Structure formats: structure tokens, C-alpha cells
VOTORZA-469995 format. One record per residue: residue number from 1; residue in three letters; x, y negated, z of N, C-alpha, C in turn. Coordinates in Angstrom, 2 decimals. Last residue first. Layout:
! VOTORZA-469995
   num   residuo      n.c1      n.c2      n.c3     ca.c1     ca.c2     ca.c3      c.c1      c.c2      c.c3
   NUM       ALA         X         Y         Z         X         Y         Z         X         Y         Z
...
! end
This chain:
! VOTORZA-469995
   num   residuo      n.c1      n.c2      n.c3     ca.c1     ca.c2     ca.c3      c.c1      c.c2      c.c3
   214       UNK    104.33   -130.75     94.31    104.78   -132.10     94.61    104.46   -133.10     93.51
   213       UNK    104.69   -128.09     91.99    104.55   -128.52     93.38    105.06   -129.94     93.55
   212       UNK    102.98   -126.79     89.37    104.00   -127.77     89.70    103.74   -128.27     91.11
   211       UNK    102.47   -123.76     87.64    102.12   -124.63     88.76    103.29   -125.56     89.03
   210       UNK    100.88   -121.75     85.13    102.02   -122.51     85.65    101.54   -123.35     86.82
   209       UNK     99.95   -119.12     82.86     99.78   -119.88     84.08    101.04   -120.64     84.45
   208       UNK     99.26   -119.23     79.34    100.12   -118.82     80.44     99.96   -119.73     81.66
   207       UNK     95.89   -118.81     80.61     97.25   -118.31     80.43     97.92   -119.04     79.28
   206       UNK     93.88   -120.71     82.87     94.19   -120.25     81.52     95.64   -119.80     81.42
   205       UNK     92.16   -120.58     85.35     93.61   -120.39     85.28     93.98   -119.85     83.90
   204       UNK     89.49   -120.79     85.04     90.14   -121.80     85.89     91.66   -121.68     85.85
   203       UNK     88.50   -118.70     83.61     88.79   -119.92     82.87     89.52   -120.97     83.72
   202       UNK     87.78   -116.67     85.23     89.13   -116.59     84.67     89.49   -117.83     83.84
   201       UNK     86.16   -116.45     87.92     86.14   -117.42     86.83     87.54   -117.48     86.24
   200       UNK     84.63   -113.54     89.17     85.87   -114.30     88.95     85.71   -115.23     87.76
   199       UNK     81.31   -113.91     90.55     82.27   -113.29     89.61     83.50   -114.17     89.45
   198       UNK     81.03   -114.76     94.09     80.67   -114.89     92.68     81.70   -114.22     91.77
   197       UNK     80.21   -112.98     96.87     81.38   -113.47     96.14     81.02   -113.56     94.66
   196       UNK     78.21   -113.47     99.72     78.26   -113.18     98.28     79.51   -113.78     97.65
   195       UNK     78.22   -111.95    102.84     78.65   -113.10    102.05     78.81   -112.70    100.60
   194       UNK     77.77   -109.80    104.37     76.60   -110.38    103.69     76.97   -111.56    102.80
   193       UNK     80.14   -109.30    105.57     79.69   -108.32    104.58     78.49   -108.84    103.79
   192       UNK     80.43   -111.17    107.53     81.04   -111.48    106.23     80.64   -110.47    105.16
   191       UNK     79.45   -110.06    109.81     78.57   -110.98    109.09     79.11   -111.31    107.71
   190       UNK     81.50   -108.69    111.03     80.66   -107.96    110.08     79.71   -108.87    109.30
   189       UNK     83.64   -109.36    112.71     83.27   -110.28    111.64     82.36   -109.62    110.60
   188       UNK     85.07   -107.94    114.62     83.88   -108.68    115.03     83.42   -109.67    113.99
   187       UNK     87.09   -106.34    113.83     87.44   -107.74    114.08     86.25   -108.56    114.57
   186       UNK     85.80   -103.98    113.33     86.81   -104.00    114.38     87.14   -105.43    114.79
   185       UNK     84.32   -104.82    111.12     83.63   -104.43    112.35     84.58   -104.48    113.54
   184       UNK     86.34   -105.17    109.25     85.56   -106.34    109.68     84.82   -106.05    110.98
   183       UNK     87.11   -102.49    109.01     88.06   -103.47    109.55     87.33   -104.72    110.02
   182       UNK     84.84   -101.29    107.95     85.39   -100.81    109.22     86.33   -101.84    109.84
   181       UNK     84.52   -102.75    105.53     83.48   -102.74    106.57     84.07   -102.37    107.93
   180       UNK     86.84   -102.02    104.15     86.61   -103.42    104.49     85.58   -103.52    105.63
   179       UNK     86.36    -99.29    103.84     87.54    -99.74    104.60     87.37   -101.18    105.06
   178       UNK     84.12    -99.46    102.25     84.01    -98.82    103.55     85.17    -99.23    104.44
   177       UNK     85.21   -100.62    100.03     84.27   -101.42    100.82     83.95   -100.78    102.16
   176       UNK     86.83    -98.57     99.01     87.43    -99.84     99.44     86.50   -100.62    100.36
   175       UNK     86.64    -95.24     99.94     85.90    -96.36     99.36     86.46    -97.67     99.91
   174       UNK     89.53    -93.23     99.57     88.60    -93.94    100.45     87.91    -95.07     99.69
   173       UNK     89.79    -90.56     97.26     90.16    -91.92     97.64     89.09    -92.54     98.53
   172       UNK     88.92    -88.24     96.31     90.01    -88.14     97.28     90.41    -89.51     97.82
   171       UNK     87.09    -88.84     94.37     86.57    -88.35     95.65     87.64    -88.16     96.71
   170       UNK     86.87    -91.40     92.39     87.95    -90.53     92.86     87.57    -90.07     94.27
   169       UNK     84.31    -92.40     91.99     85.20    -92.25     90.84     86.34    -91.28     91.18
   168       UNK     83.15    -92.61     94.45     82.55    -91.67     93.51     83.44    -91.45     92.28
   167       UNK     85.11    -92.61     97.44     84.78    -93.25     96.16     84.19    -92.23     95.20
   166       UNK     83.87    -92.10    100.81     84.75    -91.78     99.68     84.21    -92.41     98.40
   165       UNK     82.11    -92.36    102.90     83.31    -93.18    102.92     84.28    -92.92    101.78
   164       UNK     79.99    -90.69    102.18     80.80    -90.39    103.37     82.14    -91.12    103.36
   163       UNK     80.12    -92.07     99.08     79.58    -90.91     99.80     80.51    -90.54    100.95
   162       UNK     79.11    -94.50     96.68     79.99    -94.13     97.79     79.33    -93.03     98.63
   161       UNK     77.36    -95.37     94.77     77.96    -94.05     94.61     78.86    -93.61     95.74
   160       UNK     76.42    -97.92     94.90     75.52    -96.85     95.34     76.14    -95.47     95.28
   159       UNK     79.17    -99.88     96.20     78.22    -99.50     95.16     77.36    -98.34     95.68
   158       UNK     79.42   -102.01     99.21     79.85   -100.97     98.29     78.80   -100.69     97.21
   157       UNK     80.22   -105.20     97.61     80.02   -103.76     97.66     79.47   -103.33     99.00
   156       UNK     81.48   -107.41     95.44     80.40   -107.28     96.41     80.03   -105.80     96.46
   155       UNK     83.44   -107.07     93.63     83.65   -108.13     94.61     82.57   -108.13     95.68
   154       UNK     84.75   -104.10     92.32     83.56   -104.80     92.80     83.91   -105.85     93.85
   153       UNK     86.45   -102.48     90.83     86.78   -103.89     91.01     85.62   -104.72     91.52
   152       UNK     86.11    -99.83     90.68     85.24   -100.63     89.81     85.54   -102.13     89.92
   151       UNK     87.88    -98.91     92.57     88.05    -98.46     91.18     87.25    -99.31     90.20
   150       UNK     89.20   -101.19     94.89     87.98   -100.55     94.39     88.19   -100.17     92.93
   149       UNK     91.57   -102.48     95.24     91.33   -101.28     96.05     90.11   -100.51     95.57
   148       UNK     91.51   -104.73     93.56     92.49   -103.68     93.30     92.19   -102.38     94.06
   147       UNK     89.34   -106.19     94.41     89.64   -106.15     92.98     90.59   -105.00     92.65
   146       UNK     89.36   -106.20     97.15     88.40   -105.33     96.47     88.67   -105.20     94.98
   145       UNK     92.06   -106.13     99.25     91.62   -106.73     97.99     90.63   -105.80     97.29
   144       UNK     91.92   -106.69    102.64     91.89   -105.63    101.62     91.32   -106.22    100.34
   143       UNK     91.67   -108.62    104.57     93.00   -108.36    104.04     93.07   -107.25    103.02
   142       UNK     88.94   -108.88    105.08     89.81   -108.27    106.09     91.16   -107.85    105.53
   141       UNK     87.59   -110.42    103.29     87.53   -108.97    103.11     88.56   -108.25    103.98
   140       UNK     88.00   -113.08    103.57     86.64   -112.60    103.81     86.53   -111.08    103.73
   139       UNK     90.65   -113.35    102.93     90.19   -113.88    104.20     88.81   -113.40    104.57
   138       UNK     90.89   -112.44    100.31     91.34   -111.58    101.40     90.87   -112.06    102.77
   137       UNK     90.32   -113.58     97.93     89.20   -113.45     98.87     89.60   -112.64    100.11
   136       UNK     91.89   -115.78     95.61     92.02   -114.78     96.66     90.83   -114.79     97.63
   135       UNK     92.42   -116.29     92.69     91.22   -116.65     93.45     91.06   -115.65     94.59
   134       UNK     94.54   -115.30     91.25     94.52   -116.74     91.49     93.30   -117.22     92.27
   133       UNK     95.11   -112.68     90.75     93.99   -113.28     90.03     93.90   -114.78     90.22
   132       UNK     97.01   -110.64     91.34     97.43   -112.02     91.06     96.36   -112.77     90.27
   131       UNK     96.28   -108.27     92.25     96.18   -108.43     90.81     96.59   -109.83     90.37
   130       UNK     97.67   -106.30     94.81     97.36   -107.65     94.34     97.35   -107.69     92.82
   129       UNK     98.25   -103.71     95.40     97.60   -104.50     96.44     97.19   -105.89     95.97
   128       UNK     98.76   -100.38     94.40     98.53   -101.76     93.98     97.79   -102.51     95.08
   127       UNK    101.15    -98.24     95.87     99.74    -98.63     95.77     99.62   -100.09     95.40
   126       UNK    103.31    -95.41     95.59    103.07    -96.85     95.55    101.59    -97.14     95.32
   125       UNK    105.63    -93.14     96.71    104.19    -93.35     96.53    103.87    -94.83     96.66
   124       UNK    108.30    -92.81     97.36    107.84    -92.36     96.05    106.36    -92.53     95.79
   123       UNK    107.78    -92.73    100.79    108.77    -92.59     99.72    108.17    -92.02     98.43
   122       UNK    104.70    -94.56    101.23    105.67    -93.59    101.71    106.61    -93.33    100.55
   121       UNK    103.82    -96.97    100.18    103.16    -96.42    101.35    104.02    -95.36    102.03
   120       UNK    105.02    -99.82     98.89    105.38    -98.42     99.02    104.77    -97.88    100.31
   119       UNK    102.87   -102.02     97.04    103.67   -101.69     98.22    103.95   -100.19     98.21
   118       UNK    102.81   -104.04     94.00    102.32   -103.13     95.02    103.26   -102.95     96.18
   117       UNK    101.73   -105.11     90.91    102.44   -105.54     92.10    101.92   -104.69     93.25
   116       UNK    101.96   -102.88     88.06    101.25   -103.71     89.02    102.22   -104.18     90.11
   115       UNK    103.45   -102.04     85.71    102.10   -101.57     86.00    101.33   -102.50     86.93
   114       UNK    105.49   -102.59     83.03    105.17   -103.10     84.37    103.70   -102.81     84.65
   113       UNK    107.40   -100.22     81.35    106.12   -100.90     81.39    105.87   -101.34     82.84
   112       UNK    110.79   -100.39     80.08    109.79   -100.04     81.08    108.48   -100.78     80.83
   111       UNK    112.53   -101.38     78.34    112.46    -99.92     78.36    111.38    -99.44     79.33
   110       UNK    112.36   -104.29     76.29    111.99   -103.60     77.54    111.97   -102.08     77.37
   109       UNK    115.03   -106.05     74.82    113.95   -105.10     74.62    113.62   -104.38     75.93
   108       UNK    116.25   -108.89     73.41    116.10   -108.24     74.71    114.85   -107.36     74.64
   107       UNK    118.64   -109.98     71.06    117.31   -109.42     71.28    117.27   -108.66     72.61
   106       UNK    120.79   -112.62     72.25    120.63   -111.25     71.78    119.15   -110.83     71.95
   105       UNK    121.14   -114.93     73.47    120.46   -115.01     72.19    120.28   -113.63     71.57
   104       UNK    120.60   -115.27     77.00    121.29   -114.68     75.85    120.46   -114.87     74.60
   103       UNK    119.12   -116.15     79.11    120.57   -116.35     79.18    121.32   -115.76     77.99
   102       UNK    116.48   -115.51     78.95    116.80   -116.92     79.10    118.29   -117.20     78.93
   101       UNK    116.30   -112.78     78.96    116.14   -113.44     77.67    116.51   -114.92     77.72
   100       UNK    116.42   -112.19     81.66    117.59   -111.92     80.82    117.51   -112.67     79.50
    99       UNK    113.79   -112.95     82.37    114.94   -113.64     82.94    116.17   -113.43     82.09
    98       UNK    112.23   -111.07     80.97    112.13   -112.49     80.65    113.35   -113.26     81.15
    97       UNK    113.00   -108.76     82.32    113.23   -108.88     80.88    113.22   -110.34     80.47
    96       UNK    112.06   -109.38     84.88    113.48   -109.19     84.65    113.85   -109.31     83.19
    95       UNK    109.33   -109.41     84.34    109.97   -110.65     84.79    111.49   -110.57     84.61
    94       UNK    108.86   -106.76     83.70    108.71   -107.77     82.65    109.37   -109.09     83.05
    93       UNK    111.46   -104.81     85.37    110.09   -105.26     85.15    110.06   -106.36     84.09
    92       UNK    114.00   -102.90     83.61    113.53   -103.73     84.73    112.10   -104.13     84.42
    91       UNK    116.05   -102.15     81.62    115.30   -101.23     82.47    114.92   -101.96     83.75
    90       UNK    116.53   -103.37     78.45    116.38   -103.75     79.85    115.48   -102.76     80.59
    89       UNK    118.94   -103.45     76.05    117.79   -102.66     76.49    117.66   -102.83     78.00
    88       UNK    119.99   -105.87     73.91    120.07   -105.45     75.30    118.79   -104.69     75.63
    87       UNK    121.67   -105.50     70.70    120.56   -105.87     71.55    120.84   -105.42     72.98
    86       UNK    124.05   -104.98     69.51    123.05   -105.66     68.70    121.88   -106.13     69.53
    85       UNK    127.19   -105.57     71.19    125.91   -104.90     71.03    124.96   -105.70     70.15
    84       UNK    129.37   -107.17     71.58    129.51   -106.07     70.62    128.17   -105.40     70.31
    83       UNK    128.52   -108.82     73.62    128.79   -109.41     72.31    128.87   -108.34     71.23
    82       UNK    128.50   -107.08     75.76    127.22   -107.55     75.23    127.40   -108.13     73.83
    81       UNK    131.20   -106.79     76.26    130.42   -105.61     75.87    129.09   -106.02     75.24
    80       UNK    131.83   -109.49     76.93    132.50   -108.81     75.82    131.68   -107.62     75.33
    79       UNK    130.18   -110.12     79.18    130.03   -110.83     77.91    130.63   -110.06     76.73
    78       UNK    129.87   -109.40     81.75    129.80   -108.33     80.75    129.72   -108.89     79.33
    77       UNK    129.89   -111.76     83.12    130.94   -110.79     83.42    130.99   -109.67     82.38
    76       UNK    127.54   -112.91     82.12    128.83   -113.52     81.80    129.96   -112.53     82.02
    75       UNK    125.68   -111.28     83.33    125.75   -111.31     81.87    127.09   -111.89     81.42
    74       UNK    126.13   -111.99     85.96    126.52   -110.65     85.51    126.53   -110.54     83.99
    73       UNK    125.12   -114.62     85.95    126.52   -114.36     86.33    126.97   -113.01     85.79
    72       UNK    122.45   -114.27     85.28    123.31   -115.04     84.39    124.78   -114.76     84.67
    71       UNK    121.50   -112.86     87.49    121.50   -112.23     86.17    122.45   -112.95     85.24
    70       UNK    121.25   -114.48     89.62    122.49   -113.70     89.52    122.61   -113.00     88.18
    69       UNK    118.68   -115.49     89.64    119.68   -116.22     88.87    121.02   -115.50     88.78
    68       UNK    116.36   -112.66     89.33    116.91   -113.86     89.96    118.09   -114.41     89.15
    67       UNK    115.40   -110.30     88.28    114.59   -111.50     88.06    115.16   -112.74     88.73
    66       UNK    117.06   -108.22     89.00    117.09   -108.68     87.62    116.34   -109.97     87.38
    65       UNK    119.14   -107.94     91.51    117.73   -108.27     91.33    117.60   -108.94     89.97
    64       UNK    121.64   -106.70     90.78    121.03   -106.52     92.10    119.53   -106.81     92.10
    63       UNK    121.79   -105.06     87.64    121.73   -106.35     88.32    121.08   -106.13     89.70
    62       UNK    123.80   -102.86     86.37    122.59   -102.85     87.18    122.62   -104.11     88.02
    61       UNK    124.96   -102.41     83.02    125.06   -103.05     84.32    123.75   -102.86     85.04
    60       UNK    127.00   -101.09     80.34    125.77   -101.19     81.11    126.04   -101.94     82.41
    59       UNK    128.12   -100.71     76.90    128.30   -100.87     78.33    126.96   -100.96     79.02
    58       UNK    127.66    -99.96     74.32    128.89   -100.70     74.59    129.16   -100.87     76.08
    57       UNK    126.57    -97.14     72.87    126.31    -97.96     74.06    127.61    -98.65     74.45
    56       UNK    125.32    -96.25     69.82    126.56    -96.60     70.52    126.21    -97.53     71.67
    55       UNK    123.23    -93.50     68.99    123.38    -94.91     69.31    124.71    -95.11     70.04
    54       UNK    122.69    -90.80     68.46    123.73    -91.50     67.69    123.73    -93.01     67.86
    53       UNK    121.12    -89.60     70.24    120.49    -89.92     68.96    121.39    -90.87     68.15
    52       UNK    122.79    -89.40     72.39    122.37    -88.14     71.76    121.65    -88.37     70.44
    51       UNK    122.94    -91.98     73.26    124.10    -91.44     72.55    123.76    -90.13     71.85
    50       UNK    120.47    -92.07     74.56    120.73    -92.91     73.38    121.90    -92.39     72.58
    49       UNK    120.87    -90.28     76.64    119.83    -90.02     75.66    120.03    -90.84     74.39
    48       UNK    122.96    -91.51     78.06    123.13    -90.17     77.49    122.11    -89.89     76.40
    47       UNK    121.69    -93.90     78.84    122.86    -93.94     77.97    123.09    -92.59     77.30
    46       UNK    119.75    -92.86     80.54    119.34    -93.52     79.30    120.50    -93.59     78.32
    45       UNK    121.35    -91.98     82.64    120.58    -91.00     81.87    120.12    -91.58     80.54
    44       UNK    122.31    -94.46     83.56    123.26    -93.45     83.04    122.54    -92.41     82.19
    43       UNK    119.90    -95.57     84.40    120.68    -96.23     83.34    121.66    -95.25     82.72
    42       UNK    119.23    -93.81     86.43    118.37    -93.88     85.26    119.08    -94.56     84.09
    41       UNK    121.29    -94.26     88.30    121.10    -92.93     87.72    120.27    -92.98     86.44
    40       UNK    120.92    -97.03     88.90    122.17    -96.53     88.35    121.99    -95.18     87.64
    39       UNK    117.45    -97.75     87.97    118.63    -97.81     88.82    119.85    -97.21     88.15
    38       UNK    114.93    -97.70     86.79    115.98    -98.52     86.19    117.19    -98.71     87.09
    37       UNK    113.16    -96.02     88.03    112.94    -96.28     86.61    114.08    -97.08     85.96
    36       UNK    112.71    -95.59     90.77    113.49    -94.62     89.98    113.22    -94.77     88.49
    35       UNK    111.63    -97.53     92.30    110.68    -96.68     91.59    111.36    -95.65     90.70
    34       UNK    113.98    -98.73     93.22    113.06    -98.14     94.18    112.07    -97.19     93.52
    33       UNK    115.00    -99.74     90.83    115.74    -98.69     91.55    114.82    -97.97     92.52
    32       UNK    113.13   -101.65     90.24    113.27   -100.52     89.31    114.11    -99.40     89.91
    31       UNK    113.49   -103.44     92.46    112.23   -102.74     92.23    112.40   -101.50     91.35
    30       UNK    116.75   -103.51     92.45    115.70   -103.70     93.46    114.48   -102.86     93.11
    29       UNK    118.61   -103.38     90.45    118.92   -102.73     91.70    117.85   -102.85     92.77
    28       UNK    118.00   -102.68     87.06    117.71   -103.55     88.20    117.90   -102.77     89.50
    27       UNK    119.97   -102.58     83.99    118.99   -102.08     84.95    118.80   -103.06     86.08
    26       UNK    120.79   -102.77     80.59    120.75   -103.48     81.87    119.64   -102.90     82.74
    25       UNK    122.90   -101.75     77.96    121.79   -101.41     78.86    121.90   -102.19     80.17
    24       UNK    123.45   -102.44     74.55    123.91   -102.65     75.92    122.71   -102.42     76.82
    23       UNK    124.00   -100.76     71.42    123.11   -101.22     72.49    123.89   -101.45     73.79
    22       UNK    123.84   -100.31     68.00    124.74   -100.59     69.12    123.95   -101.32     70.21
    21       UNK    121.89   -100.09     66.14    122.71    -98.90     66.36    123.62    -99.06     67.58
    20       UNK    118.72   -101.24     65.58    119.93   -101.48     66.38    120.67   -100.17     66.63
    19       UNK    116.33   -100.73     64.42    117.26   -101.55     63.65    118.58   -101.83     64.40
    18       UNK    115.09    -99.13     66.41    115.28    -98.63     65.04    116.33    -99.42     64.27
    17       UNK    114.34    -99.54     68.97    115.78    -99.65     68.66    116.10    -99.27     67.22
    16       UNK    111.69    -98.96     69.05    112.07   -100.36     69.26    113.54   -100.60     68.91
    15       UNK    111.81    -96.18     68.75    111.25    -97.01     67.67    111.67    -98.46     67.82
    14       UNK    112.88    -95.47     71.25    113.64    -95.18     70.02    113.13    -96.02     68.85
    13       UNK    110.78    -96.20     72.89    112.07    -96.88     73.03    112.89    -96.69     71.75
    12       UNK    108.91    -94.34     72.00    108.64    -95.77     71.84    109.92    -96.57     71.95
    11       UNK    110.14    -91.98     72.76    109.86    -92.19     71.34    109.58    -93.67     71.06
    10       UNK    110.14    -92.11     75.51    111.41    -92.30     74.81    111.19    -92.55     73.32
     9       UNK    107.64    -94.12     77.01    107.99    -92.87     76.33    109.25    -93.08     75.49
     8       UNK    108.93    -96.32     79.58    108.19    -96.10     78.34    108.52    -94.72     77.78
     7       UNK    108.80    -95.78     83.06    109.60    -95.82     81.84    108.70    -95.56     80.64
     6       UNK    106.98    -98.04     85.14    107.23    -96.69     84.65    108.01    -96.79     83.35
     5       UNK    106.91   -100.11     88.12    107.12    -99.86     86.70    107.17    -98.37     86.39
     4       UNK    105.92   -102.60     90.25    105.90   -101.17     90.04    105.94   -100.89     88.54
     3       UNK    107.45   -105.02     92.08    106.92   -104.76     90.75    107.04   -103.26     90.48
     2       UNK    106.50   -105.26     95.56    107.42   -104.95     94.48    106.69   -104.83     93.16
     1       UNK    106.39   -107.01     98.68    105.73   -106.42     97.54    106.73   -106.27     96.39
! end
């Protein structure tokens, strides 16, 4: 699974850089490269756009995986260019932005919005598969998450608007609960369709979330 991102509107990026004339750019070689939002080409294009509005770019790097510990090593390798910059513009998911912020006192600014955790169904097409709710029901729904696959996020379905297996919100999209029904039927577990799933209790995992093993 990957972090799916989109680039912020350039006007928003420009506003965030209002007080910074000198910038260093960091991209990500994994998720942001796959979604064409923060790879080598996008970092180079961002540099051109920033220089076109009279920003000075001291340098750039594309971290193999921005959210892992190699980030610290590459920051060290680019220390001179980063020292000259007033901030670091990060073309990676929110976790990558957070990771970079751990290793520098420079302001770290996101150039991307993190949309969801998902999978690539075919080149350039991504689908959300997990909302990281902390209360997984995939065992009862044949591996299909109703929270993300259903436009209404229904934990008990289908709703009354489904028509010939299609969603009433998006008629080109398969109804999530129809997919769940068909898979449960194939598995011989249709009795689970009668199982009631209570509303999510978001109080059981107050934010910010954390976990300690052992």
C-alpha cells in the first residue's frame, strides 16, 4: 500500500513561501514518484516554477523513501545547500514531511496533500483501501473495507439506492456491499451479511494515536 498524494495548488505553495526567498526542495523516490507528485521530474519542474517567481533554490534531493531513516543521511549529505536555504519544501506525503522535520531546525513546508492510503489498480489509477480507523472489519466483509469502498461509508449495507450492483452516488462505481455479498457467497459465508456492525467508536483511539509493543 502507498500514500497517495496530489500537489497543492501552486498559489498555496507560493503563499507558504511568502517569507522565504531561498528554498531547498526534497522529493520522495517511492510513493510520490509513483503518483508523479514528488519524483525527480516533479522536483525539477518545481524548481523552475519557483525560480520563475524569483525564489533562489539552493539545491534539491529525492530521498529513496522520505519516511525512513535514510532521510537523515541525505540531509547530512546536502547540509551545505540546506544551510543556505530559509526552508525545505517537501514533495512527499505527510509522514515524509514529519520525518524530515525530525532532523532539521529549518522550517519544513509540504508541497503535497496526502489523500489516502491505497493501491495502484493500473498505471496511474489509485484506489483507497484503508482509512486506518483502528477497528478493522475486513474479516466479516470478505476483505473489502465498507468504510472506504462505499461512498456513504456504510458499515451495514447495502443502502436502498443500489441499482443492478451499482452505487447511486456514482453510477459508474460498483456498490461496495454488492461486491462484499458476491465474495461472501463465493466463500460460503453469506450468513455474515446478517451480522450487525455497530457505529465506529472514535473515542477508543484518541488522537494523536500511538502504540507501544511489549
